[in-house]
C-alpha positions as CSV (number, residue, x, y, z in Angstrom):
1,M,90.3,115.5,138.3
2,S,87.1,113.4,138.9
3,K,85.0,115.6,137.5
4,L,87.1,115.3,134.2
5,I,87.0,111.6,134.2
6,D,83.4,111.8,134.7
7,I,83.0,114.3,131.6
8,F,85.3,112.0,129.8
9,L,83.3,108.9,130.5
10,K,79.9,110.3,129.6
11,Y,81.2,112.1,126.2
12,K,84.0,109.4,125.7
13,F,83.3,109.0,121.7
14,T,82.9,112.7,121.1
15,L,85.7,113.8,122.9
16,L,88.0,111.2,121.6
17,T,87.1,111.8,118.0
18,I,87.6,115.5,118.3
19,C,91.1,114.9,119.9
20,L,92.1,112.4,117.0
21,V,90.9,115.0,114.4
22,I,93.0,117.8,116.0
23,I,95.9,115.3,116.1
24,I,95.0,114.3,111.9
25,L,95.1,118.0,110.9
26,P,98.8,118.5,110.9
27,Y,99.2,115.8,108.4
28,I,96.6,117.4,106.3
29,Y,98.1,120.7,106.7
30,I,101.3,119.6,105.5
31,S,100.2,118.1,102.5
32,F,99.7,121.9,101.0
33,F,103.7,122.2,101.1
34,T,104.3,118.9,99.0
35,H,105.9,119.0,95.5
36,P,106.5,116.6,92.7
37,I,110.0,115.0,92.8
38,A,112.1,112.3,91.3
39,D,109.6,109.9,89.4
40,D,106.7,112.2,89.3
41,L,108.6,114.4,86.9
42,T,109.4,111.6,84.4
43,Y,106.1,109.6,84.8
44,A,104.3,112.8,84.0
45,F,106.2,113.6,81.1
46,K,105.2,110.3,79.7
47,G,101.8,110.9,80.7
48,K,102.1,114.3,79.0
49,N,103.6,113.5,75.8
50,Y,102.7,109.9,75.0
51,G,99.6,107.6,74.3
52,I,98.5,106.1,77.6
53,F,98.5,102.8,76.0
54,E,102.0,103.3,74.4
55,V,103.6,103.9,77.9
56,L,101.6,101.0,79.5
57,K,103.0,98.8,77.0
58,Y,106.6,100.2,77.3
59,E,106.5,100.0,80.9
60,Y,105.3,96.2,80.7
61,L,107.8,95.3,78.3
62,H,110.6,97.2,79.6
63,W,110.3,98.0,83.3
64,N,107.7,96.4,85.6
65,G,104.5,94.3,85.4
66,R,102.3,96.8,87.8
67,Y,99.8,97.2,85.2
68,A,97.7,98.9,87.5
69,S,100.2,101.7,89.0
70,N,101.6,102.1,85.8
71,L,98.3,103.5,84.7
72,F,98.0,105.6,87.8
73,V,101.3,107.4,87.9
74,I,101.5,108.8,84.5
75,L,98.0,110.2,85.2
76,N,100.1,112.5,87.7
77,P,98.2,115.8,88.2
78,I,101.5,117.6,87.0
79,A,101.1,115.7,84.2
80,F,98.0,118.3,83.5
81,N,99.9,121.0,84.8
82,S,97.8,120.9,88.2
83,L,100.2,121.7,91.3
84,I,97.0,122.3,93.2
85,V,95.5,119.0,92.5
86,Y,99.0,117.0,93.4
87,K,98.8,119.0,96.7
88,L,95.2,117.6,97.4
89,V,96.0,113.9,96.8
90,P,97.6,113.4,99.9
91,I,94.6,115.0,101.9
92,F,92.2,113.0,99.9
93,S,94.2,109.7,100.6
94,I,94.1,110.4,104.3
95,I,90.3,111.0,104.3
96,T,89.8,107.8,102.2
97,T,92.0,106.0,104.3
98,V,89.6,106.9,107.5
99,L,86.1,106.0,105.3
100,S,87.8,102.7,104.1
101,F,88.5,101.6,107.7
102,Y,84.8,102.9,108.7
103,F,83.3,100.7,105.6
104,F,85.8,97.7,107.0
105,F,84.3,98.1,110.5
106,S,80.9,98.7,109.4
107,S,81.1,95.6,107.3
108,I,82.3,93.3,110.5
109,S,79.4,94.2,112.9
110,D,76.4,96.0,113.3
111,S,76.7,96.4,117.1
112,F,78.6,99.4,117.1
113,K,77.1,102.9,116.6
114,K,78.1,105.6,114.0
115,S,80.1,107.5,116.2
116,E,81.8,104.5,117.7
117,K,83.1,103.2,114.7
118,F,84.1,106.4,113.1
119,A,86.3,107.0,116.4
120,F,87.6,103.2,115.5
121,S,88.5,104.4,111.9
122,L,90.3,107.3,113.4
123,V,92.6,105.3,115.7
124,F,93.5,102.8,113.1
125,T,94.4,105.9,110.3
126,L,96.5,107.1,113.0
127,L,98.1,103.7,114.1
128,Y,99.1,103.8,110.4
129,L,100.1,107.2,109.7
130,Y,102.2,107.8,112.9
131,Q,104.2,104.9,112.6
132,M,104.6,104.1,109.0
133,P,108.3,103.3,108.2
134,I,108.6,106.1,105.4
135,I,105.8,108.7,105.6
136,S,107.2,110.7,103.1
137,E,106.9,108.2,100.2
138,G,104.1,106.8,101.4
139,I,101.8,109.5,101.5
140,Y,103.1,112.8,100.4
141,W,104.9,111.6,97.2
142,F,102.2,110.8,94.4
143,T,103.9,108.0,92.7
144,G,104.8,106.2,95.9
145,L,101.0,106.8,97.3
146,V,99.3,105.5,94.1
147,T,102.0,102.6,93.7
148,Y,101.7,101.3,97.5
149,H,99.2,103.0,100.0
150,L,96.2,103.1,97.3
151,G,96.9,99.4,97.6
152,N,96.1,99.5,101.2
153,I,93.2,101.8,100.9
154,L,91.2,99.2,98.2
155,L,92.4,96.3,100.3
156,L,90.2,97.5,103.1
157,I,87.6,97.6,100.7
158,F,88.2,94.4,99.1
159,L,88.2,92.8,102.8
160,A,84.7,94.6,103.7
161,L,83.0,93.5,100.5
162,T,84.3,89.7,101.2
163,F,83.0,89.9,104.9
164,K,79.6,91.1,103.2
165,Y,79.4,88.3,100.9
166,L,80.3,85.6,103.7
167,K,77.5,87.1,105.6
168,A,75.1,87.3,102.3
169,K,74.7,91.1,102.5
170,Y,75.5,91.6,99.1
171,I,75.4,95.1,97.0
172,L,72.1,95.0,95.1
173,N,72.9,91.1,94.0
174,K,75.3,88.3,94.7
175,Y,76.8,88.3,90.9
176,L,77.3,92.1,91.2
177,H,78.9,91.8,94.4
178,V,81.4,88.9,93.3
179,I,82.1,91.1,90.4
180,L,83.2,94.4,92.3
181,I,85.6,92.2,94.5
182,I,87.0,90.5,91.4
183,V,87.7,93.8,89.8
184,L,89.0,95.3,92.9
185,L,91.3,92.1,92.9
186,F,92.4,92.8,89.4
187,I,93.4,96.6,90.8
188,I,95.0,95.9,93.7
189,N,97.1,92.8,92.1
190,G,98.4,95.3,89.7
191,L,99.9,98.1,92.0
192,N,102.7,96.3,93.7
193,E,104.2,92.9,93.9
194,V,104.0,92.7,97.6
195,I,100.5,93.4,98.2
196,M,99.8,91.1,95.0
197,L,101.9,88.2,96.7
198,N,100.2,88.7,100.3
199,L,96.6,88.4,98.6
200,L,97.6,85.3,96.9
201,F,98.8,83.7,99.6
202,L,95.9,85.2,102.2
203,I,93.3,84.2,99.7
204,F,95.2,80.5,99.8
205,V,94.7,80.5,103.4
206,G,91.3,81.1,102.9
207,L,90.7,78.3,100.6
208,I,92.5,75.9,102.8
209,I,90.3,77.0,106.0
210,S,86.9,76.7,104.1
211,F,87.8,73.3,102.9
212,R,89.1,72.4,106.3
213,N,86.2,73.3,108.3
214,K,83.6,72.5,105.2
215,L,82.4,76.0,104.8
216,I,80.0,77.1,102.0
217,S,82.1,79.6,101.0
218,K,84.8,77.3,100.0
219,N,83.6,77.8,95.8
220,F,84.1,81.6,96.5
221,F,87.4,81.2,97.8
222,I,88.3,78.8,94.7
223,L,87.1,81.6,92.4
224,L,89.2,84.4,94.0
225,F,92.1,82.2,94.1
226,I,91.9,81.0,90.4
227,F,91.6,84.7,89.4
228,S,94.5,85.7,91.7
229,V,96.6,83.2,89.9
230,I,95.8,85.0,86.8
231,F,96.3,88.5,88.0
232,S,99.5,87.7,89.8
233,A,100.5,85.7,86.4
234,I,100.2,89.0,84.2
235,V,102.6,90.9,87.0
236,Y,105.2,88.2,87.4
237,F,105.5,87.2,83.7
238,A,106.0,90.7,82.6
239,P,109.3,91.1,80.4
240,G,110.3,94.1,81.9
241,N,110.6,92.6,85.2
242,S,113.9,90.9,84.0
243,V,115.0,94.0,82.5
244,R,114.8,96.1,85.7
245,E,116.5,93.2,87.5
246,S,119.5,93.1,85.2
247,L,120.4,96.7,86.6
248,F,121.3,94.6,90.0
249,S,124.6,92.6,90.3
250,N,124.7,89.5,93.0
251,N,120.6,89.4,93.0
252,H,118.6,86.0,93.1
253,N,120.9,85.1,96.3
254,F,118.1,82.5,97.8
255,I,120.1,82.0,101.1
256,S,121.2,85.3,101.6
257,S,117.6,86.6,100.6
258,I,116.2,84.4,103.3
259,V,118.3,85.2,106.0
260,N,118.4,89.3,105.3
261,S,114.3,88.9,105.1
262,T,113.9,87.0,108.3
263,I,116.2,89.3,110.4
264,Q,114.4,92.3,108.8
265,T,111.2,90.8,109.5
266,L,111.9,90.2,113.2
267,R,113.5,93.7,113.5
268,F,110.3,95.6,112.3
269,I,107.9,93.3,114.1
270,F,109.6,93.9,117.6
271,E,109.9,97.7,116.8
272,W,106.0,97.9,115.6
273,I,104.7,96.0,118.6
274,S,106.5,97.9,121.3
275,S,104.3,101.1,120.2
276,L,102.6,102.4,123.0
277,P,99.4,103.2,121.4
278,L,99.4,99.8,119.9
279,I,99.8,98.3,123.4
280,I,96.7,100.4,124.6
281,V,94.6,100.0,121.8
282,S,95.5,96.2,122.0
283,V,94.0,96.3,125.9
284,F,90.8,98.0,124.9
285,Y,90.5,95.4,122.0
286,F,89.8,92.8,124.5
287,Y,86.4,94.4,125.0
288,I,85.7,95.0,121.5
289,N,86.7,91.6,120.6
290,K,84.1,90.1,123.3
291,Q,81.6,91.9,121.2
292,F,82.5,90.8,117.9
293,S,83.0,87.3,119.4
294,E,79.3,87.4,120.6
295,D,77.7,88.5,117.3
296,E,80.0,87.4,114.3
297,T,80.5,83.9,113.3
298,L,84.1,84.5,111.9
299,F,85.3,86.0,115.3
300,K,83.3,83.5,117.5
301,N,85.6,80.9,115.8
302,S,88.6,82.8,115.9
303,F,88.7,82.9,112.1
304,Y,89.2,79.5,112.0
305,L,92.8,79.7,113.2
306,L,95.3,77.9,116.0
307,P,97.4,80.7,117.9
308,F,100.4,78.9,116.6
309,I,99.0,79.4,112.8
310,S,97.7,83.2,113.5
311,V,100.9,84.0,114.7
312,S,103.0,82.3,111.7
313,L,100.8,84.0,109.2
314,L,101.9,87.3,111.2
315,F,105.4,86.8,110.5
316,S,104.6,85.4,107.1
317,I,102.9,88.6,105.4
318,V,105.8,90.9,106.8
319,F,108.3,88.2,105.6
320,I,106.4,88.3,102.0
321,C,106.8,92.1,101.8
322,I,110.6,92.1,102.5
323,F,111.6,89.4,100.5
324,P,111.3,90.3,97.2
325,A,113.5,93.6,97.5
326,Y,116.1,91.2,98.6
327,W,115.7,89.0,96.1
328,A,115.5,91.3,93.1
329,T,118.1,93.6,94.5
330,E,119.9,92.1,97.2
331,I,119.2,95.2,99.3
332,L,116.3,96.4,101.0
333,G,116.7,100.0,99.8
334,Q,113.3,102.2,99.8
335,Q,110.8,101.4,102.7
336,R,107.9,101.7,100.5
337,S,107.1,98.2,100.6
338,V,107.5,98.2,104.3
339,N,104.6,100.5,104.6
340,V,102.4,97.7,103.2
341,A,104.3,95.4,105.6
342,Y,103.0,97.6,108.1
343,F,99.5,98.0,107.2
344,L,99.0,94.4,106.9
345,F,100.5,93.6,110.3
346,L,98.2,96.0,112.0
347,I,94.9,93.8,110.4
348,M,97.0,90.5,111.2
349,W,97.8,91.7,114.7
350,F,94.4,92.0,115.8
351,I,93.4,89.1,114.1
352,N,96.1,87.4,116.3
353,L,94.5,88.8,119.6
354,T,91.0,87.9,118.7
355,V,92.6,84.0,118.2
356,I,94.3,84.6,121.6
357,F,92.0,86.1,123.8
358,N,89.1,83.5,122.5
359,K,91.6,80.9,123.2
360,L,91.7,82.1,127.3
361,N,88.5,83.3,127.3
362,S,88.0,81.4,130.2
363,K,90.7,83.2,132.1
364,P,90.1,86.8,131.6
365,L,93.4,88.4,131.6
366,I,91.9,91.8,132.0
367,N,89.2,92.8,134.7
368,R,86.9,95.6,133.7
369,L,89.3,98.9,133.7
370,K,88.7,101.5,136.0
371,P,87.7,104.7,134.8
372,E,90.7,106.3,135.9
373,V,92.8,103.9,134.0
374,K,91.0,104.4,130.8
375,F,91.2,108.0,131.1
376,F,94.9,107.8,131.5
377,A,95.5,105.3,128.9
378,V,93.4,107.2,126.4
379,L,95.3,110.2,127.2
380,L,98.9,108.6,126.9
381,M,97.7,107.0,123.8
382,L,96.8,110.7,122.2
383,I,100.1,112.3,123.3
384,S,102.0,109.4,121.9
385,F,100.2,110.0,118.5
386,A,100.8,113.5,118.6
387,V,104.6,113.6,120.0
388,T,106.4,110.2,119.1
389,K,107.6,109.0,115.8
390,N,105.8,110.5,112.5
391,G,103.8,112.6,115.1
392,L,107.1,114.3,116.4
393,S,109.0,114.5,112.9
394,L,105.5,116.3,111.7
395,I,105.4,119.0,114.5
396,T,109.4,119.6,114.5
397,D,108.8,120.5,110.6
398,I,106.0,122.8,111.6
399,A,107.4,124.2,114.6
400,Y,110.8,125.2,112.7
401,H,108.9,126.1,109.6
402,K,110.9,123.5,107.5
403,E,107.7,123.1,105.2
404,I,107.4,126.5,104.6
405,Q,111.2,126.8,103.9
406,Y,110.7,123.5,101.4
407,N,108.0,125.0,99.7
408,N,109.6,128.3,99.2
409,L,112.7,126.9,97.7
410,M,110.6,124.0,95.4
411,T,108.2,126.9,94.1
412,E,111.1,129.0,93.4
413,R,112.7,126.0,91.4
414,F,109.5,125.5,89.3
415,I,108.6,129.1,88.2
416,K,112.2,129.5,87.1
417,L,112.4,126.4,84.8
418,S,108.9,126.9,84.0
419,N,109.9,130.2,82.5
420,F,113.3,129.1,81.6
421,D,115.1,131.0,78.2
422,K,115.9,128.3,76.2
423,N,118.2,130.6,74.4
424,F,120.1,130.7,77.8
425,T,123.2,127.9,77.4
426,D,125.0,128.0,80.7
427,T,124.5,125.5,83.5
428,I,121.3,125.8,85.9
429,Y,122.3,126.1,89.3
430,F,120.1,125.7,92.4
431,E,120.5,125.7,96.0
432,K,119.9,122.3,98.1
433,I,117.5,122.0,100.4
434,P,119.5,123.1,103.3
435,N,117.2,121.7,106.1
436,P,114.6,119.5,104.4
437,P,111.1,118.6,106.6
438,K,111.3,114.7,107.3
439,T,107.9,114.4,106.9
440,L,107.9,115.5,103.1
441,F,111.3,115.1,101.9
442,I,112.5,112.4,99.6
443,L,115.4,113.0,97.5
444,D,117.0,115.9,95.9
445,I,119.2,116.9,93.0
446,T,122.8,116.7,93.4
447,D,125.9,118.1,91.7
448,D,125.9,115.6,89.1
449,S,124.3,116.5,86.4
450,E,123.9,113.2,85.2
451,S,122.1,112.0,88.2
452,W,118.5,110.7,87.6
453,M,117.2,113.2,89.9
454,N,118.6,116.0,87.8
455,K,117.6,114.5,84.7
456,G,114.2,114.3,85.8
457,Y,113.7,118.0,85.8
458,N,115.6,118.1,82.3
459,V,112.9,115.4,81.0
460,Y,109.5,117.3,82.5
461,F,110.5,120.9,81.8
462,N,112.2,119.8,78.2
463,I,115.5,121.6,79.2
464,E,119.1,120.5,77.7
465,N,121.2,122.8,80.1
466,K,122.9,121.2,83.0
467,I,120.8,121.0,86.1
468,V,123.3,121.1,89.3
469,A,122.9,121.4,92.9
470,K,125.4,124.1,94.3
């Protein structure tokens, strides 16, 4: 055992990277079995049959103000009859998540080697993937991915560029750098309301911090705040928002929304912090933070936050992600917005650890870990990534060939509808997916031909026959 531990310590980042890549590979593998469903079909139809500006105008006036994601959803690969590209999109998103984390860590500090930053990037990507509340709608469904997860990826790039600006490490020059940040801010704000509200909130916090501490960055944060307000107003004042909200009765109940959002915020946060991999990574972060705090002013000054303020911010960002759903619809409904909450929680969690560790720096809580403790902690983290939460669902789906059965049924459905004889007037029957893979499955058609899920197929394939599940 001691020899094994010695090998681990000698090649720790190489071995860790190999293990993390192996754990991520099933997430990539299962992407090849994903299929378009629900909103994918209706938005792809709009993308195929109407002009881009015509669709964007209609959505803005009649559905929502998401000017950026409304563009991306109509550019669904199946609008161009490319199911292959549709299946490649989740793979691309996972890879870009890793690369975005790498860029993010690179912007924070130059103290770590490339191999170390790459390992950190894989760890944080898996921290997100293995525990995101609803992975099927977050990664393996195009409409959900470009509306929500794309914002997470772009947020990392936005934060990385902001860190670089604060350290005067500009891309080409200062003005181009600021323009890139504002363009990213524009896109992110137009993807979904929860990331829009959180960005507005966090930029405002940055503005207050810069003024209170008389930082030279205050003009930069004033500029960001002005643009954030403008972009948020474009989303908020869209006429389509009121049309969409009118479909839900008993909404806009302030007290009920506050109470329910608070309960859900506490529930999710306590669920997330009980994650074994997060606890293990948090222990190791004690040493990483020491390095950051020695080299980087922002970390040395604990982001200019007091512990009480940083903890309040942690709860606030999750609350901001949950409140809009209760306010607009009186239910939490789908948890795609909670995926965003968890992503923001991860970032804010480690900011909190920096604040707390720095505050208690004079009283070391964690002595140097023994090699055996490091080895078994990393081993436990890797096992937890692989066989708990989304990792467990993933290997269960693969072990029982659920993804293959799902792919066969969905492929058969698409082939039948693509080659459908429109002279045939009878009802079209499809078998319900009997044992759907949890990692991929979202919703399916019902025995009601008027269900919006069923109608999606009618619209996309231009078929008038009733489509029902048997």
